[in-house]
N, C-alpha and C positions, 0 to 999 in steps of 0.2 A: 390619522389617529388610530391607535390600537387600544380599543376599550378592554379593560381587564376582564378575563374570563376564567372562572374557576374550573379546574380540571374535573375529571370524573369524581363523584362524591367520595369514593373510597380513597382516592389519592389525596383529595382535600382533607379527609380525616387523618390520613397519615401525616400530612404536613402540619396539621393542627396539633396532633399528639406530639410530634417531634418538637414543635415550637414550645409547647407547654413544658416538656421535659427540659429543654435548653433554658427556658425561663427559670425553672427551678434551680438549675446550676448557676445561672447568673445571680441569683440571690446569694449563693455562696461567695461568688466573686465580689459582689457588692459589700458583703459583711466582712469577709476576711482579707480581701485584696489590699485595702488601705493600710492595715496593720502589717501585712506581709511585705509590702513595698516600702515601708518606713515613712508613710505619709502622715500617720497619726500615732500618738503615744498611747500607751495603755497596755492592756492584756495582750498576750500572744494568742491569737485566735487560730493558729495552725496554718497549714498550707491549704491549697485549693482542693486537695484530695484526702487529707487526713488532719484531724480525726473525722469520724463520721459526723453527720449533722447532729446538732444538739440544741437544746433550749438555751437561749442567751441568758435567761434568768436563773435557772437552777442547774444548768450544765448537763442535765440528763440526756443521754443519747435518744434520738428520735427513731422509733422502729420504722421498718419499711412501710407499714400500713399508714404511717403518719406523714409520708413523703409524696403522696399522690397529689399532683398539682391541683390547686383550687379545692378539690373535693375534700381533702383532709382538713383544710382550714374551715370549711363549712360544717363538716360533721363534728368537729371539735369546738364549733362556735367561737372560733378565734382565740382559743385558749390552749395552753400546754396541758397535756394529759397528766403529767406528773405533779406540777405545782400550781396549775390553774392560772398562771400568769398570762396576761394578754399577749397575743402574738401580733406583731406589727402588720397592718393591712398592706404594707409594701410587698409582702411575700406573694399573696394572690394577685396583686396588681401587676407585678413584674411577670408572673407566670402567664397571666392573660395577655399582656402585651407581647410576650414571646410568641404565643400562638398566633396573634394578629400579624406580627412581623413575618412569620413563616407563610401564612396564607397570602399576605400581600405580595411577597416575593414570588410565590408560585403563580399567582394570578397575573402579575405583570410580565413574567418571563417564561411561564410554562415550566415543564420539567427539563431544565437545561442547566448548563454550567453557570449561566448568568443568574439563574434563580438562587443557586448555592452562594454565589458571590454576594448577591444582593441581601440574602438572609444573614450571612456573616457580617455584612456591613451594618444591618439593622440591629443585630444582637449586640454588636460592639457599642453602637451608639446608645442602646438601652442601658447597658452597664455603666457607661460613662455618665449618662444623665443622672442616674440615681446616686452614683458615687459623688458627683459634684454637688448634688442636693444635700447629701448627708455630711460631707467633709469639706467642701469648697475646693477640692482638687480634681484635676483631670490627669490621671497617671500616665506617664510616658510608657509604662508597661502595656498600655492598650493603644494610645494614640500613635506611637511610632510604628508598631507593627501594622496598624491600620493604614498608615500612609503607604508603607511598602506593599500591602495587599492591594490597595487601589491601583498603584502603578503596575503591579504584576498582572492584575486582571485586565488592565487596559493595554498591556503589552500585546494582548490578543484582541484589543478593541472590543471588549465585551460591552462597554457602555459608551465610551468616546475614543477618538484617536489618541494614541499614546502621547503625542506632542501636546494635545489639549490637557491631558492628565498631568503632565509635568508642569505646564504653565499654571494649571489650577492649583497644584500643591504649593508651588512657589508663591503665586499671587495670594493665596489664602493665608499663608503664614505671614508674608510681608505686610498685608493689609492690616491685620489685627495687631501685629507686633508694632507696626508704625503708630497705630492709634495709642497703644499702651505706652510707648516711649514718649509720644507727644504729651499725653496726659500727665505722665510723671514729671516731665520738664515744666509743665505749666502749674501743676498743683503740688509738686514736691512729694508725692506719695504714689504708690502703685494703685492703679484703677482697674487693671485687667491683668490676669495672669498669663504667662506664656503658654499655659495649657490650652487656652482658648484659640491661640494662633495655630498651635499644632492640630487642634481639632478641625479648624477650618481648612487647614492644609490637607487633612485626611479626606474631608468632604470634597475638596477640589480634585484630589487624586482619583476619586471614584467618578465624580460627575463632570469634571472639566471646569475650565475657568468661566464659562458663560453663565453658569448657574449661581455663582458666588454672590452677586448683588441681591438676587432673590432670597438666598439663604440668610444673608445678614439682615435684610429688611424684615423678613418673616420672623426670624429668631428674635430680633430686637422688639418687634411689635408684640409677639407672644409673651416675652419676658416682662415687658412693661405692663401688659394687660393683666397678667397674673399678679404682679406686684400691686397694682392699683386695687384689684379685687380683694387682695389680702391686706391692703392698707399697710404695706411694708416698704413703701417706696421712699423712705427717708434718705436724704442725701448722704448721710454718714453711715448708712447700713449697707454692708456688702450684699450685692445682688448677683447670684450665680447666673452667668450667661450661657454656660454649657448646656443645660437642659433645653433651652430654647433653640440653640444651634443644632443640637442632636435631632430634635423633632422636625425642625425645618429642613435640615439636611436630608433626612430620610424621605420626607414627603416630596421635596423638590426633585430629588433624584428619581423617585417613582413617577412623578408628573412628567418629567422630561422624557422618560422612557415611554410613557403612555401616549404623549402628544408628539412623539418623534422630534423633540427639540434637539438640534445638532449641538 
């Protein structure tokens, strides 16, 4: 067992700051990506790099002083400086989770290539989780490159042997796509999108096939628990599975690395 150990405090601070900044960028991806990739109809929100960040309510550009992760939200009391509209709490939440992902990756892998790969994996899952929550979609623009990244990382056996990664990607996709097809045949309607299958394929590409049962079980349990707590578990109400899979996928991959699970 390799218990996580945070590096030197200065290096930990660098990781945290980097994670917060990337979390800020992930908010742009979450807000603009679905429109950019044609997943939702409505206003053209621009690309991921242009125009500069703006208030969704009044469209006023946000100055650099208003883009400091978490701090700006707190100083502005969660409101736009220009129009005083409420700012979604999703922004500081994603920024904080971005910092946590970076710290966790460094603690689990040290300052090594594996830490960068693990952080990129976590950042991608973070974006996917919130996009699924807000739109009900898991975009190919993130899931497919994530599958390729997992296979590429494990071509150098950063997490698992390459053969395990290939089997994990194939098994992850086949398992959930099989469930989706069976549900549609029995009920006559879609019960799970193909994006969930691609997401599990990406998790399998990073962590190998052995972790998949744990990811699915933990993801399903977490999703159902949240639904029950929010009292939204109606049989006819769509329930996004992606956020549960994303959280479970990252945590299980971390646990497998810490406990040296083959």
